[in-house]
N, C-alpha and C positions, 0 to 999 in steps of 0.2 A: 311550771317552770321548775319546781323541785324534782319532778319526774324526769324532765329533760337532763338535768344536772346529774341525776343519778345514772341515767343511761350513759352519758358522756364519761362519767367516772369509771363505770364498768368497762366501757370500750377502752379507754386509756390503760386500765389495769391489765386488761387482756392483752392489749397491743405491746406494751412494755414488757410484761411478763413473759410473753411467748416469744418476742423478737429480741428482747435485750436491748442493746445499744441501738440497733436498727430501728427497733420500735420507738425509742426515745427520739431519735433523729426525725422520724416520720411524724411523730405527734407534735414536735416543736416546729417542724415545716408547716403543718397544718395551722397550728396557733399563729404563726407569723403572717399568714395570708388573711388575717383578721376574722377567721371563723371562731365561733364561740367555744373553744377549749381553753380554759384558764391554765396558765403556765404553773400556778401553784398546785394544781392537781397532777399535772404531768411530773413536775419535780418532786412532788410529795411522794408519789409512787416510786420514783427513782431513788429518793431518800430512805424509803422503807426497804427497798432492796439493798442499799448500802448498809443499813442497820443489820440486815440479815446475812450480810457478807456475799451477797450475789452479784454486787456491782462495786466498782471502784469509784470514789467520790469525784476525782478529778476527771477520769474518763467520761462519767455521766455528764458532767457539766460540759466537757468538750464536745461530745456528740449532740448535746442539746443546743449548744451555741452554733454548731455546725448546721443543724436543722433549721434554726432560727435565721441564720444568714442566707440559707437557700431560699426560704420563703420570702424574706425581706427583699432579697434581689429581684425575685419575680415581680413583686409588687412594685419596686423601684422602676423596673423597665416598662411596667404598664403605665405607671405615671408619666415616665418621660416621653413615651410614645403617645399616650392619649391626652396629655396636657390637662389644663384646667377644666375643659368640657367634660372630662371623664367623671368629675365630681358631680356635676349636674345630672349626668345620666345614671351613674351607679353609685354614688356617694350614699344614698339612703340605705343601700344593701350592706354597706360597710360600717353604718352608723357614723359616717364622715361627711359632715355639712360643709357648705361653703363658709359658714361662720367659723367652724373650727379650722378650716384651711387658712382663714385670714389670721387666725391667732398664732397658728404654727408659723406662718410666714413672717409675722412680727417677731417671734422667737428666733428665727434664722438671722433676720436683720439685726436684731439686738445682741445675739450671742454667737453668730456664726455656726459653722458646721459641728461645733462641739455639743450642740443641742441634741445631736443624733446619739452620742454616747450617753449623756445624762438621761435621755428619754428611755434608753434601755433599763434603767434602774427605777422606773416609775410604773407601777402597775396599770395606771389609767391611761397614759399616752403611748406606751411602747409598742402596742400593736398597730397604730395607725400613722407612725412617723415615716414609714417607708415610702408612702403614697405621695405626700407632698415633697419629700426629698427628691424623688424622681420628677415630679412636675417642675420643681424649682431647678432641676439639673445640678444638684450638689455634686461636686467632685467624686467620681465613683470609687477611686482607691480609698479615699478617706471615709467615704460612706461605709465601705466594706470594713475597714479597720475599726472605726468607731462602733459599728454594730456588732462585730464579733466580741470585741473586748468588753464592751458594756454588757452584752448578753451572757458572756462567760461568767463574769462577776455576779450577775443576777441569778443565774442557774446554779452556780457554785453556793451562793449564799441560801437559796431556797433548799437545795439537796442537803446541805449541812444541817440546817435547823430541823428539816423533817427527819433526818437520820437520827438526831437527838431525841426527837419526840417517839421514835420507834413505832410501835403499833398504833399509837395515837396520832399519826402523821396527818390526819385529816383535820386536825385543830390548826394546822397551818393557815387554812383559808381564813379562820376566825382572826388569827393574829394580823394577817394582812388587811382585813376590813378595818381593824383599828388604825393601821398604818395609812389607809387611804385618806383619812381625815388630815394626816400631817401633809400628805402629797398635795391635797387640794389647797390647804393653806399656803404651801410652798409655791404653788402655781400662781395663786393669787398675789403672793408677795413679788414674785418675778415680773408678772404683768404690771403691777403697781411701779416697780423699779424702772421697767422699760418706759412706762408712759411719763413718769417724772423726769427721766433722763432726756426724752424727747422734748419735754417743755423747757427743761433747762437749757438744752442746745438751741431751741427756737428763741428763747428770751436772750440769750447770749449773742445770737445773730442779729437780733433786732437792735440790741445795743450798739453793735458795731456799725450797723447801717446808719443809725442815728448820729453817731460820731462823724 
């Protein structure tokens, strides 16, 4: 696994360093299609180039978000066309099971389309939110808007932090691993809130019926 990660890192470094903003766009497009290229590595390289004065912080975030929305749109339409059966057939290749789909479906029911925006700020869920959004046929213009804005904020934050780290930009992944614990706790809290909200609504309806 370490060898694969090293190869991916070298691939991203070469891609972004040689093609600049186009390489950044392509790398984030690939990442958005659920392939194993961590965005922290992509934006870490971009941040290092910002640190060296070879990239602009905001342009880097813009082209990265543009690549993300391109890949996310592709996955959205795959989901919209294939429907839920696509999860049974190809979900295992994207590490997206029916159980995960049920959880995301519950998030959409509980919080609406805004979950798309917030998912772009979460390293665990951001890469697979587009498929269920397509399957559930979320309003496309809103999907595009929430995805781009959320992704831009995410990419801008990663690029800025890694630019501060300079030559030690690879430490960004270590910081995010610590952040993942917070993300998991947050997701569990959201699920608990959703369940309690449903229970409260069910009990309230029962009381009204009994009256």
